[in-house]
C-alpha positions in Angstrom: 35.2 5.1 20.5 38.1 3.0 21.8 37.7 4.6 25.2 34.0 3.5 25.3 34.9 -0.1 24.4 37.6 -0.1 27.1 35.2 1.3 29.7 32.6 -1.2 28.8 35.0 -4.1 29.1 36.3 -2.8 32.5 32.7 -2.5 33.8 31.8 -6.0 32.6 34.9 -7.5 34.3 34.1 -5.6 37.5 30.5 -6.9 37.4 31.6 -10.5 36.8 33.8 -10.3 39.9 30.7 -9.5 42.0 28.7 -12.5 40.7 28.1 -15.3 43.1 29.0 -18.4 41.1 27.3 -21.7 41.9 29.4 -24.5 43.4 30.1 -27.8 41.6 27.6 -29.5 43.9 24.9 -26.9 43.2 25.4 -27.3 39.4 25.2 -31.1 39.8 22.0 -30.9 41.7 20.4 -28.4 39.2 21.5 -30.6 36.3 19.9 -33.7 37.9 16.6 -31.8 38.5 16.6 -30.6 34.8 17.2 -34.2 33.6 14.4 -35.6 35.7 11.9 -32.9 34.6 12.9 -33.4 30.9 12.4 -37.2 31.4 9.0 -36.8 32.9 7.9 -34.4 30.2 9.3 -36.7 27.5 7.3 -39.6 28.9 4.1 -37.5 29.2 4.3 -36.2 25.7 5.1 -39.7 24.4 2.0 -41.2 26.1 -0.2 -38.4 24.8 1.2 -38.9 21.3 0.6 -42.6 21.5 -3.0 -42.2 22.7 -3.8 -39.5 20.2 -2.4 -41.6 17.3 -4.7 -44.5 18.4 -7.6 -42.1 18.6 -6.9 -40.7 15.1 -6.6 -44.2 13.7 -10.0 -45.1 15.2 -11.6 -42.0 13.8 -10.1 -42.4 10.3 -11.3 -46.0 10.0 
């Protein structure tokens, strides 16, 4: 069992060495895109929530 674990760890390390890791600039750009998309979605959901709450208040009255 110890041999299987050791083999798995060796294979995992070998696989991680073949990974092409993103540069700091690429990570910064991706983070900026994610933040912008989250902001847009947050505003969109907020507007829909506000409009639907007004609609519900009008219906309940």
